[in-house]
ZADREN-145138 format. One record per residue (C-alpha): residue in three letters; x, y, z. Coordinates in pm, whole numbers, plus 50000, padded with zeros to 5 digits. Layout:
N
AlaXYZ ...
***
This chain:
912
Met145971898825518 Ser148361878125585 Glu151741866025573 Ala154031854325290 Gly154891822625148 Gly157701809025462 Gly160411799325576 Arg163081765225509 Gly161541747525806 Ser162041706225754 Gly159221684125838 Ser159631673226244 Ser162331690526386 Val162971732026464 Pro164931754526199 Gln167231775026292 Arg166921809526311 Ala167801833725976 Pro170091854826110 Trp168271884425941 Ser165471872626169 Leu164431873326524 Val162561849626682 Ala159721866026651 Ala160081865926243 Thr160741831826214 Ala158231815626488 Ala154931823926219 Leu156901819825909 Cys158371782925927 Leu154951772025971 Val154141774625584 Ser156591760025395 Ala157731730025635 Thr153961718525605 Ser154011719825302 Val155951687925229 Trp153101669725362 Pro151011647225065 Val147041651225084 Gly144551631224925 Ala143581650424591 Ala144911638324290 Pro148451659724187 Met147991691723946 Ser150561685623698 Arg153311715423660 Glu152321716623276 Glu148131729523413 Lys149671755223660 Gln151331769723461 Lys148751772223255 Leu146611786323544 Gly148881804723596 Asn149481818823266 Gln145451827323316 Val146121850623601 Leu148641869423428 Glu145531877823116 Met143651884223383 Phe145631906523559 Asp146031923623206 His142591925723150 Ala142261948523478 Tyr145221964123483 Gly145111973323087 Asn141101987623070 Tyr142282006923408 Met144992025823246 Glu143352029722886 His140232042923004 Ala140182051423404 Tyr143362063323462 Pro144652087523639 Ala141322085223806 Asp141382066924110 Glu139132037924016 Leu137842019823695 Met134052016023615 Pro134261983523416 Leu130861986323300 Thr130522018223140 Cys134542021123074 Arg135232052923193 Gly137542065723586 Arg135662068423885 Val136252107123995 Arg134832115924394 Gly131912143724315 Gln131882138023972 Glu129422098124040 Pro126612094324286 Ser127712094824654 Arg128322055624724 Gly128852068925114 Asp131702051825326 Val132502033625019 Asp134312066324854 Asp135992077925136 Ala138662045924985 Leu139042073724703 Gly141422101224697 Lys142242116524388 Phe145752102424369 Ser145492077124130 Leu144482046124370 Thr144522017124164 Leu147812025824002 Ile149232026324372 Asp147581995824453 Ser149101976724220 Leu152511982824198 Asp154321951124405 Thr151561931024180 Leu153271941423896 Val156501927824040 Val154481899724204 Leu153521886823840 Asn156851893623694 Lys156011923223498 Thr158961945923607 Lys158611970123332 Glu155641980223368 Phe156321983523764 Glu158992009223619 Asp156572025423388 Ala153832026823624 Val156172046023930 Arg157402067823700 Lys154202074923625 Val153362074524036 Leu156182098124093 Arg155042127023797 Asp151522124923832 Val149982117824186 Asn149012149424360 Leu148732138924756 Asp147282175724857 Asn144172171324751 Asp141612191924913 Val139592162625014 Val138042144425323 Val139122105325260 Ser139362074425534 Val142482071525714 Phe142162030225717 Glu141852029925407 Thr144152051225305 Asn146562045325522 Ile146522003425384 Arg145552006525037 Val147812046224972 Leu150952039425228 Gly150372007125230 Gly151422004124861 Leu153912029224842 Leu155822011325099 Gly155311976824909 Gly156421991924584 His159392009624734 Ser160411979524869 Leu160691961124567 Ala162111992624384 Ile165621989824555 Met165071948324548 Leu165351953624155 Lys168051981524187 Glu170491959124390 Lys169521927424123 Gly171571957423926 Glu169361952523579 Tyr165731972923674 Met164852005023863 Gln168712016923845 Trp167182053123848 Tyr165292051124146 Asn166272068824468 Asp163562066524733 Glu161172092224538 Leu158242064824654 Leu159682063525040 Gln159542103825038 Met155512103924901 Ala155132079825186 Lys156662097425442 Gln154742128425263 Leu151432108325326 Gly152252099525661 Tyr152712131925832 Lys149602144125658 Leu147712117225884 Leu150002121626191 Pro146552151126184 Ala144632126226290 Phe145692113326621 Asn145242143926822 Thr142722128827045 Thr142912125127393 Ser142802082427391 Gly145772080527064 Leu142972062626908 Pro142872079726549 Tyr139332099326376 Pro138372073526100 Arg139072104825792 Ile141122129325728 Asn141582160225495 Leu144542153525284 Lys145172193725243 Phe143372203525551 Gly144182181825849 Ile140892179226092 Arg141052220526111 Lys138022235326065 Pro135612242325898 Glu138242239125578 Ala138802204125648 Arg134832193625668 Thr135872164725938 Gly137002157226280 Thr133842159226511 Glu133272122026451 Thr133462103126819 Asp133462068026692 Thr135982045626514 Cys135962008326448 Thr138401983426584 Ala140061974526274 Cys139772011726136 Ala142312021226461 Gly144811986226499 Thr145381981626157 Leu148632007726127 Ile150981992326292 Leu152561974825951 Glu152532010225780 Phe153472027326043 Ala155962009226222 Ala157692001325806 Leu157782039625758 Ser159442049626097 Arg162022018226055 Phe163002028325657 Thr163512065625779 Gly164562062326058 Ala161282086526210 Thr160132072126502 Ile157022092126529 Phe155152068026291 Glu155432038926469 Glu154662053826854 Tyr151222063126735 Ala150622031826587 Arg151592014926895 Lys150142040227126 Ala146782029126952 Leu147261996726992 Asp147831999427328 Phe144642020927458 Leu142701991627204 Trp144351962527396 Glu143131984027723 Lys139781986827654 Arg138991949527576 Gln136221934227770 Arg138321922828083 Ser136841887028132 Ser135571877927784 Asn138991892727588 Leu136981902027397 Val136881942627168 Gly133681953827040 Val133461967526703 Thr133362004026701 Ile134752029227047 Asn134542063527051 Ile137782077027017 His138072103327300 Thr136452075527568 Gly137322050227476 Asp133522035027578 Trp132102005927364 Val129962016527111 Arg129081986126939 Lys129181955027169 Asp129221928526944 Ser132321907926853 Gly133291887626587 Val136351882326299 Gly134581899626007 Ala134021934725929 Gly135211961826183 Ile137221937426418 Asp138901916826194 Ser142771930926082 Tyr143571938726398 Tyr143841903426490 Glu145341908226205 Tyr147891926926283 Leu148941918626636 Leu150241888526499 Lys151871902526200 Ala153581929926486 Tyr155401905026612 Val156621883526315 Leu157791918926165 Leu158771941126461 Gly159801910626714 Asp157791922126996 Asp156521897527244 Ser153701912527334 Phe151521913327046 Leu152101878127020 Glu150731876327412 Arg147731900427325 Phe147441882026980 Asn147351843627155 Thr144701865127383 His142421873427187 Tyr142211841526993 Asp141971821027263 Ala139101839627329 Ile137881839626966 Met138361802126937 Arg136461797727307 Tyr133141816027232 Ile133281835026850 Ser133851801526675 Gln130861772826621 Pro133131752026421 Pro132851751926086 Leu131081791326141 Leu132681820626315 Leu129441838726486 Asp129651870826638 Val128971870327048 His128171897827305 Ile131481909427467 His129681910627776 Lys127761879827733 Pro130131854927526 Met128091827027542 Leu125351849427373 Asn125011853626952 Ala124911892626872 Arg123641880926507 Thr122581850226339 Trp124661856926010 Met127951861625874 Asp129981888625685 Ala132491879225420 Leu135531893825508 Leu136111867425785 Ala136781845025513 Phe140311858425613 Phe140521841125894 Pro141681809025791 Gly144621819025607 Leu145271837525962 Gln145281807426129 Val147441782025936 Leu150421817726059 Lys149141808626449 Gly149521763426318 Asp145741755826427 Ile144851734926085 Arg142401719726139 Pro139541752426256 Ala140991773225905 Ile140351739325699 Glu136601738725849 Thr135531773225807 His137251776025473 Glu135981743225340 Met132351754725493 Leu133001790925259 Tyr133731767324961 Gln130561752125017 Val128681788024999 Ile130821798124661 Lys130091764624513 Lys126131772824515 His126461814424471 Asn129621813724231 Phe131041840124468 Leu130521844424852 Pro127671866824926 Glu128791904525135 Ala126641880925404 Phe125091847725457 Thr123111834725722 Thr123661805525958 Asp121451781925741 Phe123801797725495 Arg120661819625238 Val121971853625128 His121491880725361 Trp123371906525147 Ala123841893524801 Gln126491916324656 His129851907324628 Pro132431934524572 Leu135291906424390 Arg136761907824754 Pro140551886324761 Glu140161873225136 Phe139231835325073 Ala141681836824775 Glu143841845025086 Ser143321821425254 Thr143141795424943 Tyr147061804824918 Phe147711799925260 Leu145681766025312 Tyr147731754824975 Lys151151759725176 Ala150271748625458 Thr149431711625339 Gly150071710725031 Asp146771699724924 Pro146351698424564 Tyr142491704324670 Tyr143011739024753 Leu144451743224400 Glu141141730224222 Val139781753824432 Gly141951780324309 Lys140841773023962 Thr137031773724035 Leu137871811624175 Ile139261819723800 Glu136751801923658 Asn133941821023796 Leu136141850123758 Asn135721848723390 Lys132581829823352 Tyr130691857023573 Ala132821891823640 Arg134261899423304 Val132671923623132 Pro134771939122829 Cys136481964922956 Gly137841946823302 Phe136001931023595 Ala132871940123759 Ala131151932024093 Met128421921324119 Lys125861935924278 Asp123531901624292 Val125071865124356 Arg121851853124311 Thr120711870023952 Gly124711875423848 Ser123761911523777 His126281938923800 Glu127881968823943 Asp129671995423803 Arg132661984023979 Met136171969623994 Asp138241985524386 Ser141581988824391 Phe141821959224625 Phe140951931224343 Leu144481939124142 Ala145921949124464 Glu145381909424612 Met143621893024431 Phe145721882824137 Lys148611883724398 Tyr147311853624561 Leu145871832724270 Tyr149531836324122 Leu151251826024421 Leu149021794724464 Phe149921780124140 Ala153921797424076 Asp156521782024131 Lys159601792924344 Glu161681798923984 Asp158571814323853 Ile158911843124083 Ile161901868924002 Phe162651871124383 Asp162421849124707 Ile158821856924856 Glu159831842525187 Asp161491874125270 Tyr158431892925263 Ile155651897125462 Phe152161905725365 Thr150061938925479 Thr146011928525514 Glu146511949025127 Ala148011924425058 His151891947525001 Leu155231934425061 Leu157661950825381 Pro160681934725352 Leu161411911825722 Trp164821925825751 Leu162861957725887 Ser163171937226287 Thr165911946226316 Thr166431986626109 Asn166592013626357 Gln164081997726626 Arg164522030926847 Val160992032226945 Ser160402018827352 Lys158891989627408 Lys156671990127684 Asn155231960727758 Thr151381965727876 Thr150281929627834 Ser151181916128178 Glu149711947528327 Tyr146061937028292 Thr146031896928281 Glu147081864628362 Leu148921848428107 Asp148871807128049 Asp152141806227921 Ser151621773227743 Asn149001791827481 Phe151971810227372 Asp153921795427054 Trp157531805727051 Thr158851785326804 Cys157541764326465 Pro154971744226519 Asn155851708726507 Thr154281697526134 Gln154171660726295 Ile151471674926498 Leu149641698826302 Phe149571663626078 Pro149321628426229 Asn151211601926009 Asp147721606625745 Pro148241620525418 Leu144561620425408 Tyr144511645625701 Ala143071674425548 Gln140441659025327 Ser138981633825655 Ile138471674325808 Arg136491685625491 Glu134621652425364 Pro131991659725694 Leu131821695225562 Lys131051687025193 Asn126991692825193 Val127361712325462 Val125241742825278 Asp122741713825144 Lys122101703025478 Ser121641733325650 Cys124351727525934 Pro122921736826257 Arg124811764526413 Gly126091763926756 Ile126571726826747 Ile129001727126875 Arg127851740727246 Val124701720927142 Glu127031684527198 Glu128431699027496 Ser125161706927670 Leu123631673327561 Arg127361655227686 Ser126941675328054 Gly123061666328112 Ala122701700628110 Lys119251705627855 Pro119711727027518 Pro118551757127522 Leu114181760127316 Arg115281772926968 Ala113061797926780 Arg112761779126518 Asp111391747326687 Phe109151769326887 Met105691755826856 Ala103511775527032 Thr101051747427066 Asn103051729027290 Pro102481734827667 Glu106421724027797 His107371752027542 Leu105031776727683 Glu106561769927991 Ile110111775727902 Leu108251805327789 Lys107511811928112 Lys110521806728269 Met112881829628027 Gly113671864128193 Ala113581847628505 Ala115491849428822 Ser118171831628653 Ser121271848928475 Ile121071814928213 Asp117341819428182 Ala117891852428143 Glu120201843427866 Asp118061823527718 Gly115081849327677 Leu117271873527532 Arg118521847827267 Phe114991830327189 Met113951868127126 Gln116781879326898 Glu116491844926742 Met112111850726731 Ile112721880026540 Glu115211873426291 Leu112831843926265 Ser110301867226159 Ser112121891125996 Gln113221859925724 Gln109561844425694 Gln108441881125538 Lys111731882525340 Glu110611846425222 Gln106941859425125 Gln108611884424888 Leu109371880824514 Pro113411880824411 Pro115131900724216 Arg115071893023836 Ala117491890723593 Val117661910223166 Gln120421898823029 Ile122061908822714 Val122411878622496 Ser123361894122149 His126521911222000 Pro128461924422117 Phe127391911722455 Phe126631874022432 Gly125501880022837 Arg128541890523010 Val126891921023151 Val123241915623333 Leu120701939223489 Thr118791932223737 Ala114901941523730 Gly112621942623952 Pro109051914723940 Ala106101916223923 Gln103241906524083 Phe101381894423810 Gly101791875323503 Pro104291839223495 Asp106501833123774 Leu110051834523596 Ser111491815223810 Lys108791785923793 His108411792323433 Lys111201789823140 Glu112871821823070 Thr111771849022783 Arg114301849122536 Gly113591874122205 Phe114881911122070 Val113631944622153 Ala111151970722003 Ser109772006422139 Ser105632004622222 Lys104122032422021 Pro102752052922250 Tyr105832045522466 Asn103962051222726 Gly101802017522651 Cys098232034022808 Ser096472028422508 Glu096442001122176 Leu099671997322041 Thr099712015421727 Asn102911993021573 Pro101511960621650 Glu103841947321383 Ala107121956721587 Val106641938521886 Met105061909921786 Gly107021882221885 Lys109331909622129 Ile110031925522408 Ala107991954322434 Leu110051982222547 Ile107502002922759 Gln107502038422987 Arg106112040023347 Gly103232062323421 Gln100412071623286 Cys097852042723380 Met098552011123569 Phe100981987723481 Ala098531958623411 Glu097361983423176 Lys100221983723019 Ala100461945622995 Arg097461939622819 Asn097801966222580 Ile101281950822451 Gln100061915922537 Asn097221921422335 Ala099771937822014 Gly101351899021989 Ala104851908122242 Ile106421878622441 Gly106751895222767 Gly108011939822866 Ile110261958923027 Val108881988623210 Ile111212018923205 Asp111152046323443 Asp110432077823295 Asn112002098523619 Glu115472107923418 Gly118482098123592 Ser116582073323882 Ser118732045123923 Ser119472013224113 Asp122472027424286 Thr120452055024445 Ala117552035524486 Pro115622008824555 Leu114261993924279 Phe110581986724192 Gln108221953824231 Met105081959024041 Ala101561956224130 Gly098651949523988 Asp095681969423968 Gly093751961224236 Lys091811931923993 Asp091661898423851 Thr095501896423672 Asp094831855823538 Asp094481872623199 Ile098241887123199 Lys100391854323008 Ile103391880322950 Pro106211882923162 Met107261917223301 Leu110261938023444 Phe111691967723573 Leu114421989723494 Phe115512024423661 Ser115852050523415 Lys119932047323397 Glu119292011723374 Gly116792016423023 Ser118402045422864 Ile122042017022796 Ile119591996622642 Leu117732023422460 Asp121802032722349 Ala122591997222234 Ile118941995222015 Arg120502034221850 Glu123832015221838 Tyr123601981221718 Glu119181978621607 Glu119371941821688 Val119391937922061 Glu118681907222182 Val117531897422628 Leu117111871722831 Leu113981879723082 Ser114831848023386 Asp115211844423728 Lys118981852323739 Ala121831852323504 Lys121881822623229 Asp125911807023196 Arg127451826022833 Asp126881806122438 Pro130741798022465 Glu130071793122065 Met128281827521977 Glu131061845222170 Asn133921827722019 Glu131851838921642 Glu132131875821796 Gln134891892821529 Pro137311920221727 Ser134631951121841 Ser135531983621771 Glu136012005922086 Asn132862020822044 Asp131211984822052 Ser133371976322395 Gln131882013322550 Ser128471999022429 Ala128571969122595 Glu130101978322938 Gln127562000022977 Ile124931972623002 Ala125501978423385 Ser122851964123622 Arg123071981423940 Ser120461959024129 Gln120091946024415 Glu117061959424587 Ile113301947224517 Asp111471979824458 Leu107761971624529 Val105761997524230 Asp102241996124145 Gln099252024724146 Glu096992009624380 Ser096122025924685 Pro097852016825001 Glu094592004925112 Glu094621978324864 Ser098921974624912 Ser099711940225032 Val103561941525135 Asn105811920025247 Ser109081933925422 His111821944025677 Pro110331976925905 Glu112971997925931 Ser113412024525685 Leu112602030125354 Ser112102066025251 Pro109972077324940 Val111572071324599 Asp108582069124393 Thr107002104724218 Asp105052086123952 Ser101242076824002 Ala101942046224160 Ala102532035124513 Ser106322024224605 Val107801999124843 Ser110731987524901 Ser112371950924981 Ser115101952925246 Glu117131916825159 Gln118111934124831 Asp119181961125017 Ser122741969225135 Asn120431979025487 Pro120011947625568 Val116351957725779 Glu114261990125554 Asn111322011425675 Leu107792000925524 Glu106332028125349 Thr104122033525061 Thr103232063424815 Ser099782072524757 Leu098712087624416 Asp099162125024572 Gly102092114024691 Glu101472110925024 Cys103212083325232 Thr101302061525452 Asp102852035425707 Leu102111997425641 Asp102541989226077 Asn098771984026030 Gln098951965125708 Leu101171938025817 Gln099231936926126 Glu095851931225923 Gln097911901525730 Ser099521890626015 Glu096391885626167 Thr094461871525883 Glu097251845525849 Glu096311832226210 Asp093201830426147 Ser093631805225864 Asn096531783926000 Pro095131761426286 Asn098801758026416 Val099601790226496 Ser097121797926762 Trp098791826127002 Gly096071841227120 Gln094281805027244 Lys097121790427433 Ala099851815927454 Gln099961850727471 Pro100141872927172 Ile104161872027014 Asp103181914827027 Ser103061909127417 Ile106001880627470 Leu108571902427317 Ala107501937327478 Asp107721919627823 Trp111261913027684 Asn112391941027609 Glu112491953027955 Asp115371927727999 Ile117241937827742 Glu116901970427871 Ala118251954328174 Phe121131937728009 Glu121981970927841 Met121791987828201 Met124271960828380 Asp126191964228056 Lys127412003028128 Asp127581990528490 Glu130501963128399 Leu131831991428200 
***
């Protein structure tokens, strides 16, 4: 996301406009460098240490980029665990994620301007030649319009911007004659058919070769798109128009933005997450600053900076006022309903909102930027990375982390705005965590589960396009960069566009549609640089004083909605009843429940909020009762703990979260299925036995290897080709009997992950693993003793790809004997073995899943009755939960509230 390094304003006065810039370009730019002169509370970092960290970033980029070029190019992305390229159609489909891949060497194009920022001009020149020689944009493949715009079109334009800069300097790129720009123009025309809708909002996908024609295109039937997907086009499309003089691109992007502005909810000034591209009806009516909306807000502000159109700033400020009024609950940013903005839409946040503090810096609103950034940093310190989603009490909601750069981006802008060396230390932590937990021999691997430290065979192009740019710029001094970064604006993919475009080829008519729809408060609009004396009162500890109360926010689980509760208390109103505080034995609480949903609209909203919280609380409690995922970490040469597999746990044997981890060499059992007394006890004595799934109970396998002297067991799926990429993992259940006699830990791996361990045994013979509740720190002494490995060593090491974050429950008892705690919604049976399987939703990328079990004959049985019986048993045994005695059953209450929800939905339709 965000804006480059700022202008040249002084500390307390508004600077004169630069000759190449409009007031529009200056307003957002001058804040960053102007405020950086202010010292704040952390000890300064020496120039030597900054240079050391900058050099470390360069080495990390070389490791990622070099391995992509060696092992993956010309494929779109590198698979860093298996050391090969990811080619669309040759790997199992990952759904929408794969829509970024168009067989156009995505990572190379996305990395072009990063090479220049990192002073790798020779490599940049070589990369441009490769793009011009090898990249084909006329492939019969369906791609995301949004991703292709920000990554490929933006990458080509960023590369062109810096190519002409280098050519002007006279040393490099002297042969260059706008070839990248011509490719960008070709791609722009390929994207234009997507805008063939009545609204002007583009289709979400397009076929690079056939557009949206049917049937060849295999797309063009979609009805919905996300707000960010349609609203994150103006920078790239306008830059393409300004560079080439072809106004059509800017006109189409402006029309899409105009339509989104017209369709905002008028009373709240918020926009929803998804919209119908034909009718303009909001499909998802929740609103936030994270996934689905994020860069729409970003591009309104930056369009004002780049293009000098006041209407974009007016729209941004109108939206920003609504965000701070409804969504911002410092330090949290919580989604709300666009028609009822005082009602939270969910109780968790996604990682993409980490860009927002950086955008707030550009806006000039520093205090909330510091608060939210600090909250996010505390979450990172707890989990090493920012989980893809986390709850308001800072528990993991979605455990993945695909090496997203948004937090590094905000860190960079807060350092530029405050000059506080604290943010250099934050950047140092990011570097250390990447090297410690994500680095593998063939690049950097995304985290499949931040709790276990397991990896995913994935290194997205945005990691090279953004992460290394922001980290390098964070530690770089002005003389470390070969051009003036302040002359450019960053797109949402961190591609660089020159600010002089604001005065070039201005032939697009600018219709100010803003004032037609809203009464504007001029006091909300900043037309010049903010005075930094106001931003930073004469207190050198300003930023530190804001951060300090948030230092323990994660551990203390700061209650959500603090500000609103405080305001209600000050006004004398009683705060609404929250689900977490509800007690069925409290008569006052029961009386409040009766009032919820009554005539008062406030009571109705309180009731709806309480119902949503109760459902989420119930789901969370169910999740907490599930066994979390476990880790298998290879610690022997040449791995040394660098690659981790997420494993499914067992409902028998020692709990690895409460007992010391088990470390040992692995050995295959004979018979391999482990269903009878082992014939090779001497081979597994004192080792961790590998067993194949099938033909008998898991508990029986555990007893047989335990009797042979094994110290642990790993069950490998016998369904060839099974992988946690495409199916949930398993949690192994007992045999319906007493399993207290099983004293060794047992874990489960799918076939693809298990075969990697088997391949490692064939390659190295002696393979040592660690069975634990989560990955342990690597042993640096052992790693330092590592000899330079061969290419085969490197490739084998990367194959230890832990692709699991989901838990699968596996047993061979009947469904009636199975006891499962999971989030009901959608799980199809994936087990063909003679075992029952159930999925745990907390670790899946889809947070809510349906519960089914597969019996021995393969039939599926609904678990609703089991959960109901279990719930009744728990209620009978718990005197504090007596729904039947003093209150309506919760099912009855929820059923009543469902009617209220339907009424609210009807109100939503009426308001639209």
